[in-house]
C-alpha positions as CSV (number, residue, x, y, z in Angstrom):
1,M,-21.9,-2.6,-7.6
2,A,-20.4,-0.6,-4.5
3,N,-18.4,-2.6,-2.0
4,S,-17.8,-2.1,1.6
5,A,-14.8,0.3,1.1
6,T,-17.1,2.6,-1.0
7,D,-20.7,2.2,0.6
8,N,-20.0,5.4,2.7
9,A,-17.1,6.8,0.5
10,I,-17.6,9.8,-1.6
11,V,-15.5,10.4,-4.9
12,Y,-14.3,14.3,-6.0
13,V,-13.6,14.6,-9.7
14,I,-11.5,17.3,-10.4
15,D,-11.6,18.2,-14.3
16,D,-11.7,21.1,-16.3
17,D,-12.8,19.2,-19.2
18,E,-16.6,19.5,-18.7
19,S,-17.5,16.2,-20.6
20,A,-14.8,14.1,-19.4
21,R,-15.6,15.5,-15.9
22,H,-19.6,14.7,-16.3
23,S,-18.6,11.3,-17.7
24,L,-16.9,10.4,-14.7
25,E,-20.0,11.6,-12.7
26,F,-22.4,9.4,-14.7
27,L,-19.8,6.6,-14.4
28,L,-19.6,6.5,-10.6
29,D,-23.1,7.4,-10.1
30,V,-24.4,4.7,-12.0
31,A,-21.8,2.3,-9.8
32,G,-23.6,3.4,-6.7
33,I,-20.8,5.8,-5.6
34,R,-21.4,9.0,-4.4
35,V,-19.8,12.0,-6.5
36,R,-18.9,15.4,-6.3
37,A,-17.4,17.4,-9.1
38,F,-15.2,20.3,-9.6
39,S,-14.2,22.1,-12.6
40,S,-10.5,23.0,-10.9
41,A,-8.1,22.3,-8.4
42,D,-8.8,25.5,-7.0
43,A,-12.4,25.5,-6.8
44,F,-11.7,22.3,-4.8
45,L,-9.2,23.8,-2.6
46,A,-10.9,26.8,-1.8
47,A,-14.4,24.5,-1.2
48,S,-12.4,22.5,1.6
49,P,-14.9,19.6,1.3
50,P,-14.6,17.1,4.1
51,L,-12.4,14.2,3.4
52,A,-13.2,11.4,5.8
53,G,-13.8,8.4,3.3
54,A,-13.4,10.6,0.2
55,C,-11.0,9.7,-3.0
56,V,-9.3,12.3,-5.2
57,V,-10.3,11.7,-9.1
58,T,-8.1,14.9,-10.9
59,D,-6.5,15.4,-14.3
60,V,-3.2,16.2,-14.5
61,R,-3.1,19.1,-16.4
62,M,-5.2,21.9,-15.8
63,P,-5.5,26.0,-15.7
64,G,-4.1,27.1,-11.9
65,T,-3.2,24.3,-9.6
66,S,-2.3,20.8,-11.6
67,G,-3.5,17.6,-10.7
68,L,0.0,16.6,-9.0
69,Q,0.7,19.5,-7.4
70,L,-3.2,18.7,-5.7
71,A,-1.9,15.9,-4.2
72,Q,1.3,17.7,-2.9
73,A,-0.8,20.4,-0.9
74,L,-2.9,17.7,0.1
75,R,-0.3,15.7,1.4
76,Q,1.4,18.8,3.3
77,R,-2.1,19.7,5.0
78,G,-1.9,16.2,6.5
79,A,-4.7,14.6,4.4
80,T,-4.3,11.1,3.9
81,V,-7.2,11.1,1.0
82,P,-6.3,9.0,-1.8
83,V,-5.6,10.7,-5.3
84,I,-6.0,9.1,-8.8
85,V,-4.5,11.3,-11.1
86,I,-5.7,10.6,-14.7
87,T,-3.8,12.4,-18.1
88,G,-3.7,12.0,-21.6
89,H,0.0,13.1,-21.5
90,A,1.2,10.0,-19.9
91,D,4.8,9.6,-19.9
92,V,7.3,7.7,-17.6
93,P,8.8,10.7,-16.0
94,L,5.4,12.0,-15.3
95,A,4.1,8.8,-13.8
96,V,7.3,8.6,-11.5
97,Q,6.7,12.1,-10.3
98,A,3.2,11.7,-9.4
99,M,4.2,8.7,-7.5
100,K,6.5,10.1,-5.9
101,T,3.7,12.8,-4.5
102,G,2.2,9.7,-2.7
103,V,-0.9,9.2,-5.8
104,A,-2.8,6.1,-5.0
105,D,-2.9,5.5,-8.8
106,F,-1.9,6.6,-12.5
107,I,-4.5,6.1,-15.3
108,E,-4.0,7.4,-19.0
109,K,-6.7,8.6,-21.5
110,P,-8.7,6.9,-22.7
111,F,-9.2,4.6,-19.7
112,D,-11.7,1.8,-19.5
113,D,-14.6,2.0,-17.1
114,E,-13.6,-0.9,-15.0
115,V,-10.0,0.1,-14.9
116,M,-11.0,3.4,-13.2
117,L,-13.7,1.8,-11.0
118,G,-11.2,-0.7,-9.7
119,A,-8.8,1.7,-9.3
120,I,-11.2,3.8,-7.0
121,R,-12.0,0.6,-5.0
122,D,-8.6,-0.3,-4.5
123,A,-7.5,2.9,-3.1
124,M,-10.7,3.3,-0.8
125,A,-10.2,-0.5,0.4
126,R,-5.8,0.4,1.0
127,R,-7.3,3.2,2.7
128,A,-9.8,1.4,5.3
129,D,-7.3,-1.0,6.0
130,D,-4.5,2.1,6.8
131,E,-6.9,3.7,9.1
132,H,-8.0,0.1,11.0
133,A,-4.6,-0.2,11.4
134,A,-3.7,3.1,12.8
135,A,-6.8,2.5,15.0
136,E,-5.7,-0.5,16.1
137,R,-2.3,0.8,16.8
138,Q,-3.6,3.8,19.0
139,E,-5.7,1.3,21.2
140,V,-2.3,-0.5,21.8
141,L,-0.3,2.5,22.8
142,D,-3.2,3.4,24.9
143,R,-3.2,0.1,26.8
144,I,0.9,0.2,26.9
145,A,0.5,3.7,28.5
146,A,-1.7,2.4,31.4
147,L,0.7,-0.1,32.3
148,T,2.9,0.7,35.5
149,P,6.9,1.3,34.7
150,R,7.6,-2.4,36.1
151,E,5.3,-3.7,34.2
152,R,6.5,-2.3,31.1
153,E,10.1,-3.9,32.0
154,V,8.5,-7.3,32.5
155,M,6.8,-6.8,29.0
156,E,9.8,-5.9,27.2
157,G,11.6,-8.9,28.8
158,L,8.6,-11.0,27.6
159,V,8.8,-9.9,23.8
160,A,12.4,-10.4,23.8
161,G,11.9,-13.7,24.5
162,Q,13.4,-13.9,27.9
163,A,12.3,-16.4,30.7
164,N,10.9,-15.4,33.6
165,K,14.0,-16.3,35.5
166,A,15.9,-13.9,33.6
167,I,13.6,-11.4,33.5
168,A,13.9,-11.4,37.4
169,Y,17.8,-11.8,37.3
170,D,18.0,-8.3,35.3
171,L,15.1,-6.5,37.4
172,Q,16.4,-8.1,40.8
173,I,13.2,-9.2,41.5
174,S,11.8,-13.0,42.4
175,A,10.7,-15.3,39.7
176,R,6.9,-15.5,41.6
177,T,6.9,-11.5,41.3
178,V,7.8,-11.6,37.6
179,E,4.9,-13.7,37.3
180,V,2.5,-11.2,38.8
181,Y,3.7,-8.5,36.9
182,R,3.3,-10.9,33.5
183,A,-0.5,-11.9,34.3
184,N,-1.2,-7.9,35.2
185,V,0.5,-7.1,31.6
186,M,-1.4,-10.1,29.9
187,V,-4.5,-8.4,31.2
188,K,-4.1,-4.8,30.6
189,M,-2.6,-5.4,27.1
190,Q,-5.7,-7.8,26.5
191,A,-3.5,-10.2,25.0
192,R,-4.9,-13.8,25.3
193,T,-1.1,-15.6,24.5
194,L,2.6,-14.4,24.6
195,S,2.4,-14.3,20.6
196,D,-0.7,-11.4,20.8
197,L,1.6,-9.7,22.9
198,V,4.6,-9.7,20.6
199,R,2.0,-9.2,17.5
200,M,1.1,-5.7,19.5
201,I,4.0,-4.7,20.3
202,T,5.1,-5.1,16.8
203,L,2.3,-3.1,15.7
204,A,3.1,-0.3,18.3
205,R,6.3,-0.1,17.1
206,L,5.7,0.1,13.5
207,G,5.1,4.2,13.7
């Protein structure tokens, strides 16, 4: 059964082994996950299918571009699509190399159907979480950009844990003026509490 992370997802299966490719297509179709298959990484790259909400499942060893080379190519293009690598020739160095290319998971053949489905769903869920966090961070950055220079200075003092009087002393303004700027900051940042504000600024600085 599909979950919220895979409801509108599509999985691209890339494997030169026709029987393995069809087997994965059937597995995903039965699980209610949209799937599209390619016989090679080169065919996939040439087709350049949309990657929004997608996951790539690829064999590591194929004629032409390998699964790891595909993962590297997608990364170089700035694509954040999760890539799951499957292989019948697993070993520790290969697994380490796969993880260094940024693959989401590394699965050895023959694999259990539930292991594969679980890996796909986990990869999709992690991507959804990452996209949500990125969107939230951008919203915070947009709010910060709407602050005046003085409001930003007051906000920095608040986030640093300074009292109004200390901020007023540092900025050479009155404590009452700091209170006005503080109220403006809270409204513009849509922060209900100081802890809300601190969380937002922490999120903004993660990037």
